[in-house]
C-alpha positions as CSV (number, residue, x, y, z in Angstrom):
1,M,-69.6,-50.8,-13.8
2,E,-67.5,-52.2,-11.0
3,E,-68.8,-53.7,-7.7
4,K,-67.4,-52.0,-4.6
5,N,-66.3,-49.1,-6.8
6,Q,-69.3,-47.5,-8.5
7,I,-71.6,-50.1,-6.9
8,P,-71.2,-50.0,-3.1
9,F,-71.7,-53.8,-2.6
10,K,-70.8,-57.2,-4.1
11,I,-73.2,-57.9,-6.9
12,E,-75.0,-61.3,-6.3
13,R,-77.8,-60.9,-8.8
14,A,-79.0,-58.8,-11.7
15,Y,-82.4,-58.6,-13.2
16,W,-84.3,-56.6,-15.8
17,I,-87.7,-54.9,-15.7
18,Y,-89.2,-54.2,-19.1
19,D,-92.5,-54.1,-21.0
20,V,-94.3,-52.4,-18.1
21,P,-97.7,-51.1,-19.4
22,G,-98.6,-47.5,-18.8
23,G,-100.0,-46.8,-15.4
24,Q,-98.5,-49.9,-13.9
25,V,-96.5,-49.8,-10.6
26,R,-93.6,-52.2,-10.0
27,G,-92.1,-53.0,-6.6
28,G,-94.1,-51.8,-3.6
29,H,-91.9,-53.6,-1.1
30,A,-88.8,-53.4,1.1
31,F,-85.9,-55.7,1.8
32,K,-84.5,-56.5,5.2
33,K,-81.0,-57.3,3.9
34,Q,-80.9,-56.7,0.2
35,K,-79.4,-53.5,-1.2
36,E,-80.1,-52.5,-4.8
37,F,-78.7,-50.2,-7.5
38,I,-81.3,-49.3,-10.2
39,I,-80.4,-48.0,-13.6
40,A,-82.6,-46.9,-16.5
41,L,-80.9,-48.4,-19.5
42,S,-83.6,-47.1,-21.8
43,G,-86.6,-44.8,-21.4
44,S,-87.5,-43.4,-18.1
45,F,-89.4,-44.1,-14.8
46,D,-89.7,-42.8,-11.3
47,V,-88.5,-44.6,-8.2
48,L,-90.3,-43.7,-5.0
49,I,-88.3,-44.2,-1.8
50,D,-89.8,-44.3,1.7
51,D,-88.0,-44.7,5.0
52,G,-91.2,-44.9,7.0
53,I,-91.1,-41.1,7.8
54,Q,-90.2,-39.3,4.7
55,K,-90.9,-40.1,1.0
56,E,-88.9,-38.9,-2.0
57,S,-89.2,-39.5,-5.7
58,F,-86.3,-39.9,-8.2
59,S,-86.6,-39.8,-11.9
60,L,-84.3,-42.1,-13.7
61,N,-83.8,-41.3,-17.4
62,R,-80.1,-41.6,-18.2
63,S,-78.1,-44.8,-18.5
64,Y,-75.0,-43.3,-16.9
65,Y,-76.8,-42.5,-13.6
66,G,-78.2,-45.0,-11.1
67,L,-80.0,-45.0,-7.7
68,Y,-78.6,-46.8,-4.7
69,I,-81.2,-48.1,-2.3
70,P,-80.0,-49.4,1.1
71,C,-81.8,-52.2,2.8
72,G,-84.9,-51.3,4.9
73,F,-86.4,-48.8,2.5
74,W,-89.8,-49.2,0.8
75,R,-89.5,-48.7,-2.9
76,Q,-91.8,-48.7,-5.9
77,M,-91.3,-47.8,-9.5
78,E,-93.9,-46.0,-11.6
79,N,-94.4,-43.7,-14.6
80,F,-92.6,-46.0,-17.0
81,S,-92.2,-44.5,-20.5
82,T,-92.8,-46.6,-23.6
83,N,-90.0,-49.2,-24.0
84,A,-88.4,-48.4,-20.6
85,L,-85.8,-50.9,-19.6
86,A,-84.4,-51.0,-16.0
87,V,-81.6,-53.1,-14.7
88,V,-81.5,-53.9,-11.0
89,L,-78.2,-55.0,-9.4
90,S,-78.7,-56.8,-6.1
91,S,-76.5,-57.5,-3.1
92,T,-78.2,-60.9,-2.4
93,K,-79.5,-63.9,-4.2
94,Y,-83.3,-64.1,-4.4
95,N,-84.8,-64.8,-1.0
96,A,-88.6,-64.5,-0.6
97,D,-88.2,-64.3,3.2
98,D,-86.2,-61.0,2.8
99,Y,-89.2,-59.2,1.3
100,I,-91.5,-57.0,3.3
101,R,-94.6,-56.8,1.0
102,N,-97.1,-55.2,3.4
103,Y,-96.8,-51.5,4.0
104,D,-98.0,-51.6,7.6
105,E,-95.5,-54.4,8.4
106,F,-92.8,-52.2,6.8
107,L,-93.8,-49.3,9.1
108,D,-93.6,-51.6,12.2
109,Y,-90.2,-52.9,11.0
110,R,-88.8,-49.4,10.6
111,K,-90.2,-48.3,14.0
112,M,-88.5,-51.3,15.6
113,Q,-85.2,-50.5,13.8
114,R,-85.3,-46.9,15.0
115,E,-86.0,-48.0,18.6
116,K,-83.0,-50.4,18.5
117,Q,-80.7,-47.5,17.4
118,C,-81.8,-45.5,20.4
119,L,-80.9,-48.2,23.0
């Protein structure tokens, strides 16, 4: 894969998610600046995306498809199959201050973003 070709940003970091026990949920947060591209290298899982108004679920189960998640979207991953392996490509280096981990704070953040666009 090539950054700025198949991946719509410069890749600053990559990390893996693996050995997730059945029934576990990963993620459950949003980023203010970070963009992500998630690929199921092995097995399958669902990625739930929420923009504060609408929610949509995407099943990832092929290593030649990925899911682009722009900044400002709540995301969580669930329904991991046995031996599922995800790679996440990130547009930023790790920054704990970029995370929005509380869902109510996320909704306030999205509302503020929508209001700014209307001005």
